C-alpha positions as a Markdown table, in Angstrom:
| # | Residue | x | y | z |
|---|---|---|---|---|
| 1 | Met | 31.6 | -98.7 | 41.9 |
| 2 | Thr | 29.6 | -100.6 | 39.3 |
| 3 | Ser | 28.5 | -103.3 | 41.8 |
| 4 | Pro | 29.5 | -104.4 | 45.3 |
| 5 | Gly | 32.6 | -106.6 | 45.3 |
| 6 | Arg | 36.3 | -106.6 | 45.5 |
| 7 | Pro | 38.1 | -103.3 | 45.5 |
| 8 | Glu | 40.1 | -104.4 | 42.4 |
| 9 | Ala | 36.8 | -104.3 | 40.3 |
| 10 | Leu | 36.7 | -100.4 | 40.9 |
| 11 | Glu | 36.6 | -98.6 | 37.6 |
| 12 | Val | 38.0 | -95.2 | 36.4 |
| 13 | His | 35.4 | -93.4 | 34.3 |
| 14 | Thr | 35.7 | -89.9 | 32.5 |
| 15 | Gly | 32.7 | -87.8 | 32.2 |
| 16 | Pro | 31.7 | -84.0 | 32.0 |
| 17 | Arg | 32.6 | -81.8 | 35.0 |
| 18 | Pro | 29.5 | -81.4 | 37.2 |
| 19 | Ser | 27.4 | -78.3 | 37.3 |
| 20 | Pro | 26.3 | -77.0 | 40.9 |
| 21 | Arg | 22.7 | -77.2 | 41.8 |
| 22 | Arg | 20.9 | -74.8 | 44.2 |
| 23 | Gly | 22.8 | -74.7 | 47.5 |
| 24 | Arg | 25.7 | -76.5 | 46.1 |
| 25 | Val | 29.1 | -76.0 | 44.9 |
| 26 | Val | 31.8 | -77.6 | 42.7 |
| 27 | Val | 35.0 | -78.4 | 44.3 |
| 28 | Arg | 38.3 | -79.3 | 42.3 |
| 29 | Val | 39.7 | -81.9 | 44.7 |
| 30 | Glu | 43.1 | -81.8 | 46.1 |
| 31 | Ala | 43.0 | -85.0 | 48.2 |
| 32 | Ala | 40.3 | -87.5 | 49.3 |
| 33 | Gly | 40.2 | -90.0 | 52.2 |
| 34 | Val | 40.0 | -93.7 | 52.2 |
| 35 | Ser | 38.0 | -95.3 | 55.1 |
| 36 | Phe | 36.3 | -98.5 | 56.2 |
| 37 | Ala | 33.0 | -96.8 | 55.0 |
| 38 | Glu | 34.2 | -97.7 | 51.5 |
| 39 | Val | 35.1 | -101.3 | 52.7 |
| 40 | Gln | 31.6 | -101.8 | 53.9 |
| 41 | Thr | 30.0 | -100.3 | 50.9 |
| 42 | Leu | 32.0 | -102.6 | 48.6 |
| 43 | Gly | 31.0 | -105.4 | 50.7 |
| 44 | Gly | 27.5 | -104.6 | 50.7 |
| 45 | Leu | 27.5 | -104.0 | 54.4 |
| 46 | His | 27.2 | -100.3 | 54.9 |
| 47 | Pro | 24.3 | -99.2 | 57.2 |
| 48 | Phe | 23.4 | -96.3 | 54.7 |
| 49 | Pro | 24.1 | -98.1 | 51.3 |
| 50 | Ser | 24.5 | -96.1 | 48.1 |
| 51 | Lys | 22.9 | -97.7 | 45.0 |
| 52 | Pro | 25.6 | -98.5 | 42.3 |
| 53 | Pro | 27.0 | -97.4 | 39.9 |
| 54 | Cys | 28.2 | -94.6 | 42.3 |
| 55 | Val | 31.5 | -92.8 | 43.2 |
| 56 | Leu | 32.8 | -93.7 | 46.5 |
| 57 | Gly | 34.6 | -91.4 | 48.9 |
| 58 | Tyr | 33.6 | -89.9 | 52.4 |
| 59 | Asp | 35.7 | -86.8 | 52.7 |
| 60 | Leu | 37.8 | -84.5 | 50.6 |
| 61 | Ile | 39.7 | -81.2 | 50.6 |
| 62 | Gly | 39.8 | -78.9 | 47.6 |
| 63 | Arg | 39.0 | -75.4 | 46.1 |
| 64 | Ile | 35.6 | -74.1 | 44.9 |
| 65 | Val | 35.6 | -73.5 | 41.2 |
| 66 | Glu | 31.8 | -72.9 | 40.8 |
| 67 | Val | 29.0 | -72.0 | 43.2 |
| 68 | Gly | 25.4 | -72.7 | 42.5 |
| 69 | Pro | 22.2 | -70.6 | 42.9 |
| 70 | Gly | 21.5 | -69.5 | 46.5 |
| 71 | Val | 25.1 | -69.8 | 47.7 |
| 72 | Asp | 26.0 | -66.5 | 49.4 |
| 73 | Asn | 28.7 | -67.4 | 51.9 |
| 74 | Trp | 31.1 | -69.1 | 49.7 |
| 75 | Arg | 33.2 | -68.0 | 46.8 |
| 76 | Val | 35.1 | -69.2 | 43.9 |
| 77 | Gly | 38.7 | -70.0 | 45.0 |
| 78 | Asp | 37.9 | -70.6 | 48.7 |
| 79 | Arg | 39.8 | -73.6 | 50.0 |
| 80 | Val | 37.3 | -75.9 | 51.7 |
| 81 | Val | 36.9 | -79.4 | 53.2 |
| 82 | Ser | 33.6 | -81.5 | 52.8 |
| 83 | Met | 32.1 | -84.7 | 54.1 |
| 84 | Pro | 29.7 | -85.8 | 51.5 |
| 85 | Arg | 29.9 | -89.3 | 52.7 |
| 86 | Ile | 29.6 | -90.3 | 48.9 |
| 87 | Gly | 31.3 | -89.0 | 45.7 |
| 88 | Ala | 34.7 | -87.8 | 46.9 |
| 89 | Trp | 36.8 | -89.8 | 44.7 |
| 90 | Gln | 36.8 | -87.6 | 41.7 |
| 91 | Glu | 38.6 | -84.6 | 40.3 |
| 92 | Tyr | 35.5 | -82.3 | 40.5 |
| 93 | Ala | 32.9 | -82.9 | 43.1 |
| 94 | Glu | 29.6 | -81.2 | 43.6 |
| 95 | Val | 29.0 | -81.1 | 47.4 |
| 96 | Thr | 26.3 | -79.1 | 49.6 |
| 97 | Val | 27.4 | -76.1 | 51.3 |
| 98 | Arg | 26.1 | -77.5 | 54.5 |
| 99 | Ser | 29.0 | -80.0 | 54.5 |
| 100 | Leu | 31.6 | -77.4 | 54.0 |
| 101 | Ala | 34.2 | -75.9 | 56.4 |
| 102 | Pro | 37.0 | -73.4 | 55.5 |
| 103 | Val | 40.7 | -74.6 | 55.5 |
| 104 | Pro | 43.8 | -72.5 | 56.1 |
| 105 | Glu | 46.1 | -72.2 | 53.0 |
| 106 | Asp | 49.1 | -73.4 | 54.7 |
| 107 | Leu | 48.1 | -76.8 | 55.7 |
| 108 | Asp | 49.1 | -80.1 | 53.8 |
| 109 | Ala | 46.1 | -81.4 | 51.9 |
| 110 | Gly | 46.8 | -85.1 | 53.0 |
| 111 | Glu | 47.0 | -84.1 | 56.6 |
| 112 | Val | 43.8 | -81.9 | 56.3 |
| 113 | Val | 41.7 | -84.8 | 54.8 |
| 114 | Ala | 42.9 | -87.2 | 57.6 |
| 115 | Leu | 41.1 | -84.6 | 60.0 |
| 116 | Val | 37.7 | -84.3 | 58.3 |
| 117 | Cys | 36.1 | -87.6 | 59.2 |
| 118 | Asn | 38.7 | -89.2 | 61.5 |
| 119 | Gly | 39.8 | -86.0 | 63.3 |
| 120 | Val | 36.3 | -84.9 | 64.1 |
| 121 | Thr | 35.3 | -88.4 | 65.1 |
| 122 | Ala | 38.2 | -88.5 | 67.6 |
| 123 | Trp | 37.7 | -85.0 | 68.9 |
| 124 | Gln | 34.0 | -85.3 | 69.5 |
| 125 | Met | 34.2 | -88.8 | 71.1 |
| 126 | Leu | 36.8 | -87.5 | 73.5 |
| 127 | His | 35.4 | -84.2 | 74.3 |
| 128 | Arg | 31.6 | -84.4 | 73.6 |
| 129 | Ser | 30.6 | -88.0 | 73.8 |
| 130 | Ala | 32.8 | -89.3 | 76.9 |
| 131 | Arg | 33.9 | -85.8 | 78.0 |
| 132 | Val | 37.1 | -87.4 | 79.7 |
| 133 | Arg | 38.9 | -85.2 | 82.2 |
| 134 | Pro | 42.7 | -84.7 | 82.5 |
| 135 | Gly | 44.2 | -87.4 | 84.7 |
| 136 | Gly | 41.7 | -89.9 | 83.3 |
| 137 | Val | 42.6 | -93.0 | 81.7 |
| 138 | Val | 41.1 | -94.5 | 78.4 |
| 139 | Leu | 41.1 | -97.7 | 76.3 |
| 140 | Val | 41.4 | -97.1 | 72.6 |
| 141 | His | 40.9 | -100.1 | 70.4 |
| 142 | Gly | 42.6 | -99.9 | 67.1 |
| 143 | Ala | 45.2 | -97.1 | 68.3 |
| 144 | Ser | 47.1 | -97.2 | 65.1 |
| 145 | Gly | 44.3 | -96.6 | 62.6 |
| 146 | Gly | 43.1 | -93.4 | 61.1 |
| 147 | Val | 40.8 | -92.5 | 64.1 |
| 148 | Gly | 43.0 | -94.3 | 66.8 |
| 149 | Thr | 46.2 | -92.3 | 65.9 |
| 150 | Leu | 44.3 | -89.2 | 66.3 |
| 151 | Leu | 42.3 | -90.1 | 69.4 |
| 152 | Thr | 45.6 | -91.2 | 71.2 |
| 153 | Gln | 47.4 | -88.0 | 70.3 |
| 154 | Leu | 44.4 | -85.8 | 71.4 |
| 155 | Ser | 43.8 | -87.6 | 74.6 |
| 156 | Val | 47.6 | -87.6 | 75.6 |
| 157 | Arg | 47.7 | -83.9 | 74.8 |
| 158 | His | 44.5 | -83.5 | 77.1 |
| 159 | Gly | 46.5 | -85.0 | 80.0 |
| 160 | Val | 44.8 | -88.5 | 79.6 |
| 161 | Arg | 46.5 | -91.8 | 79.8 |
| 162 | Val | 45.8 | -94.0 | 76.8 |
| 163 | Ile | 46.0 | -97.9 | 76.7 |
| 164 | Gly | 45.8 | -98.8 | 73.1 |
| 165 | Thr | 45.2 | -102.0 | 71.2 |
| 166 | Ala | 47.1 | -102.9 | 68.1 |
| 167 | Ser | 49.1 | -105.6 | 66.2 |
| 168 | Pro | 52.7 | -106.1 | 67.6 |
| 169 | Ala | 54.1 | -104.6 | 64.5 |
| 170 | Lys | 52.3 | -101.2 | 65.2 |
| 171 | His | 53.3 | -101.1 | 69.0 |
| 172 | Asp | 56.3 | -98.8 | 68.4 |
| 173 | Ala | 53.8 | -96.4 | 66.5 |
| 174 | Val | 51.5 | -96.5 | 69.4 |
| 175 | Arg | 54.3 | -95.7 | 71.8 |
| 176 | Ala | 55.4 | -92.8 | 69.7 |
| 177 | Leu | 52.0 | -91.3 | 70.0 |
| 178 | Gly | 52.2 | -91.5 | 73.8 |
| 179 | Gly | 50.1 | -94.6 | 74.2 |
| 180 | Glu | 50.7 | -97.8 | 76.0 |
| 181 | Pro | 50.1 | -100.7 | 73.4 |
| 182 | Leu | 48.4 | -104.0 | 74.1 |
| 183 | Asp | 48.2 | -106.9 | 71.6 |
| 184 | Tyr | 44.5 | -107.1 | 70.4 |
| 185 | Arg | 44.9 | -110.8 | 70.2 |
| 186 | Asp | 45.9 | -111.4 | 73.9 |
| 187 | Asp | 43.5 | -111.2 | 76.9 |
| 188 | Val | 42.9 | -107.7 | 76.6 |
| 189 | Val | 40.5 | -107.5 | 79.6 |
| 190 | Ala | 43.0 | -109.1 | 82.0 |
| 191 | Ala | 45.9 | -106.8 | 80.8 |
| 192 | Val | 43.7 | -103.6 | 81.1 |
| 193 | Arg | 42.8 | -104.7 | 84.7 |
| 194 | Arg | 46.5 | -105.0 | 85.5 |
| 195 | Leu | 47.3 | -101.6 | 83.9 |
| 196 | Ala | 44.2 | -99.8 | 85.5 |
| 197 | Pro | 43.0 | -101.8 | 88.6 |
| 198 | Gly | 40.4 | -99.1 | 89.1 |
| 199 | Gly | 38.9 | -99.4 | 85.6 |
| 200 | Val | 39.1 | -97.0 | 82.7 |
| 201 | Asp | 37.1 | -93.7 | 82.2 |
| 202 | Ala | 36.2 | -94.5 | 78.7 |
| 203 | Val | 36.3 | -97.2 | 76.1 |
| 204 | Phe | 36.4 | -96.4 | 72.4 |
| 205 | Asp | 35.4 | -99.4 | 70.4 |
| 206 | His | 35.2 | -99.5 | 66.4 |
| 207 | Ile | 34.5 | -103.3 | 66.3 |
| 208 | Gly | 31.2 | -103.8 | 68.1 |
| 209 | Gly | 29.5 | -107.0 | 68.8 |
| 210 | Ala | 30.5 | -109.1 | 71.8 |
| 211 | Gly | 33.7 | -107.2 | 72.5 |
| 212 | Leu | 31.4 | -104.3 | 73.7 |
| 213 | Thr | 30.5 | -106.4 | 76.7 |
| 214 | Ala | 34.3 | -106.8 | 77.6 |
| 215 | Gly | 34.7 | -102.9 | 77.3 |
| 216 | Trp | 31.7 | -102.2 | 79.5 |
| 217 | Ser | 33.1 | -104.6 | 82.1 |
| 218 | Leu | 36.4 | -102.4 | 82.3 |
| 219 | Leu | 34.7 | -99.1 | 83.0 |
| 220 | Ala | 35.2 | -97.4 | 86.1 |
| 221 | Pro | 32.1 | -96.0 | 87.9 |
| 222 | Gly | 31.0 | -93.1 | 85.9 |
| 223 | Gly | 32.8 | -94.2 | 82.9 |
| 224 | Thr | 31.5 | -94.0 | 79.1 |
| 225 | Leu | 31.7 | -96.8 | 76.5 |
| 226 | Val | 31.5 | -95.2 | 72.9 |
| 227 | Ser | 30.8 | -97.5 | 69.9 |
| 228 | Tyr | 31.5 | -95.8 | 66.7 |
| 229 | Asp | 31.5 | -98.7 | 64.3 |
| 230 | Ser | 31.1 | -102.4 | 63.9 |
| 231 | Ser | 33.1 | -105.1 | 62.2 |
| 232 | Val | 31.5 | -106.5 | 59.1 |
| 233 | Ala | 33.5 | -109.9 | 59.0 |
| 234 | Gly | 31.6 | -112.7 | 58.6 |
| 235 | Tyr | 28.5 | -111.1 | 57.3 |
| 236 | Gln | 27.1 | -111.7 | 53.9 |
| 237 | Pro | 26.5 | -109.0 | 51.1 |
| 238 | Gly | 23.2 | -107.3 | 51.6 |
| 239 | Gln | 23.1 | -107.6 | 55.4 |
| 240 | Trp | 23.7 | -104.0 | 55.4 |
| 241 | Phe | 22.4 | -103.3 | 59.0 |
| 242 | Arg | 22.8 | -106.5 | 60.7 |
| 243 | Pro | 26.6 | -106.0 | 61.8 |
| 244 | His | 25.5 | -102.9 | 63.8 |
| 245 | Leu | 22.4 | -104.5 | 65.5 |
| 246 | Pro | 24.3 | -106.3 | 68.3 |
| 247 | Ala | 25.9 | -102.9 | 69.3 |
| 248 | Leu | 22.7 | -101.1 | 69.3 |
| 249 | Arg | 21.0 | -103.6 | 71.4 |
| 250 | Arg | 23.7 | -103.6 | 74.0 |
| 251 | Val | 23.9 | -99.8 | 74.3 |
| 252 | Ile | 20.1 | -99.5 | 74.6 |
| 253 | Gly | 20.1 | -102.2 | 77.2 |
| 254 | Trp | 22.9 | -100.5 | 79.4 |
| 255 | Asn | 21.3 | -97.1 | 79.0 |
| 256 | Leu | 17.8 | -98.6 | 80.0 |
| 257 | Ala | 19.5 | -100.1 | 83.1 |
| 258 | Gly | 21.2 | -96.9 | 83.9 |
| 259 | Leu | 17.7 | -95.3 | 84.4 |
| 260 | Val | 17.0 | -97.4 | 87.4 |
| 261 | Gly | 20.5 | -97.0 | 88.8 |
| 262 | Ala | 22.0 | -100.5 | 88.1 |
| 263 | Thr | 25.1 | -99.3 | 86.0 |
| 264 | Arg | 27.1 | -97.4 | 88.8 |
| 265 | Gly | 26.8 | -94.2 | 86.6 |
| 266 | Arg | 28.5 | -95.9 | 83.6 |
| 267 | Arg | 27.1 | -94.9 | 80.2 |
| 268 | Ala | 27.1 | -96.3 | 76.7 |
| 269 | Arg | 27.1 | -94.1 | 73.6 |
| 270 | Thr | 26.9 | -94.7 | 69.8 |
| 271 | Tyr | 28.6 | -92.2 | 67.5 |
| 272 | Tyr | 28.4 | -91.5 | 63.9 |
| 273 | Val | 30.3 | -88.5 | 62.7 |
| 274 | Lys | 28.3 | -86.0 | 60.6 |
| 275 | Pro | 28.1 | -82.3 | 59.6 |
| 276 | Gly | 26.2 | -80.4 | 62.4 |
| 277 | Pro | 26.3 | -77.6 | 64.7 |
| 278 | His | 29.7 | -78.4 | 66.1 |
| 279 | Phe | 31.5 | -79.8 | 63.0 |
| 280 | Arg | 33.1 | -76.5 | 61.9 |
| 281 | Asp | 34.1 | -75.4 | 65.3 |
| 282 | Asp | 35.8 | -78.7 | 66.2 |
| 283 | Leu | 37.4 | -78.9 | 62.8 |
| 284 | Ala | 38.9 | -75.3 | 63.3 |
| 285 | Ser | 40.2 | -76.5 | 66.7 |
| 286 | Leu | 41.9 | -79.4 | 65.1 |
| 287 | Phe | 43.4 | -77.1 | 62.5 |
| 288 | Ser | 44.8 | -74.9 | 65.3 |
| 289 | Leu | 46.5 | -77.8 | 66.9 |
| 290 | Val | 48.2 | -78.9 | 63.7 |
| 291 | Arg | 49.4 | -75.3 | 62.9 |
| 292 | Asp | 50.8 | -75.0 | 66.4 |
| 293 | Gly | 52.6 | -78.3 | 66.2 |
| 294 | Ala | 50.6 | -79.9 | 68.8 |
| 295 | Leu | 48.9 | -82.6 | 66.5 |
| 296 | Arg | 50.2 | -84.4 | 63.6 |
| 297 | Pro | 47.8 | -86.4 | 61.6 |
| 298 | Thr | 49.4 | -89.7 | 60.3 |
| 299 | Val | 49.3 | -90.0 | 56.4 |
| 300 | Ala | 50.1 | -93.7 | 55.7 |
| 301 | Gln | 50.3 | -93.6 | 52.0 |
| 302 | Arg | 49.2 | -91.3 | 49.2 |
| 303 | Tyr | 47.9 | -93.1 | 46.1 |
| 304 | Pro | 46.9 | -91.5 | 42.6 |
| 305 | Leu | 43.0 | -91.6 | 42.1 |
| 306 | Asp | 43.3 | -94.4 | 39.5 |
| 307 | Glu | 44.8 | -96.6 | 42.2 |
| 308 | Ala | 41.9 | -96.5 | 44.5 |
| 309 | Gly | 41.3 | -100.2 | 44.5 |
| 310 | Arg | 44.9 | -100.8 | 45.5 |
| 311 | Ala | 44.4 | -98.4 | 48.6 |
| 312 | Val | 41.3 | -100.1 | 49.6 |
| 313 | Arg | 43.0 | -103.5 | 49.3 |
| 314 | Glu | 45.8 | -102.3 | 51.5 |
| 315 | Leu | 43.3 | -101.0 | 54.2 |
| 316 | Ile | 41.6 | -104.3 | 54.1 |
| 317 | Asp | 44.9 | -106.4 | 54.3 |
| 318 | Gly | 46.0 | -104.4 | 57.4 |
| 319 | Gly | 49.4 | -103.1 | 58.3 |
| 320 | Val | 48.2 | -99.3 | 58.0 |
| 321 | Val | 49.1 | -96.8 | 60.5 |
| 322 | Gly | 47.1 | -93.6 | 60.0 |
| 323 | Lys | 45.0 | -92.6 | 57.0 |
| 324 | Leu | 45.4 | -93.6 | 53.4 |
| 325 | Val | 44.7 | -90.7 | 51.0 |
| 326 | Leu | 43.9 | -90.3 | 47.2 |
| 327 | Val | 45.4 | -87.7 | 45.3 |
| 328 | Pro | 43.7 | -86.8 | 41.9 |
């Protein structure tokens, strides 16, 4: 990305293979993910912007081809995933070892990269942020998306009933995952109250803004609202943090109200995926589910690396079910 703008303006450049600095390795990339983080960065609206010119790409899978000084626990030839947040869209990527996790040899590269950012997000929101118990009911916004498809599958497998919003063209896909689809353009609040009169145990919201208030109103006592992104529609380039402020204000306000017992035990959380103490463990759990046939990441399409702009445009235009993947 030479400057913020349209995805069609992304340029393919050729340069020398990077050399690893201290605490880093060079990975030959098998596949990299496409996400709304790139859409936000191109629009000048990502909350943690990268200064152009830069290589985009949030997550990758590949094989280590070189290790830098001070790297003791990784070897050339190891198959790994990484979530560098920037720089994944290249044939060879230099990444810090703090972001690495091992990958079984028998798993498909596209399905694996669908789990790195999206899968860990879904797992941690369900099991760590909301801590939904079997027998509960949840509302998943964007149930046909990269996170939504995995969150729906994981919830159903956990014995949780899923009500999921999606466009009508994607309702069959949501049903196939075990969810109950709703048209996001309809009166979602009224529809959810008909389906779950006692309220839902969790709402997972990737849109933010005023819609969070509607989600909060649908929570059962003791329920949790998790906000994990915000729509940037209608904002101008350079307003990089403004789309996220309404969600932060609401979450802070509700939690302050909870301190004085004014929320019937309801909680609000923000979530942002990052490497941390649980990242490798949760990713290993996801890999085990895939190997056992209990979870199937949905790869919507695989594009060659030099068609990254076309892939981002497809994500912007909608119609995608699952994860878009780039293959160098």
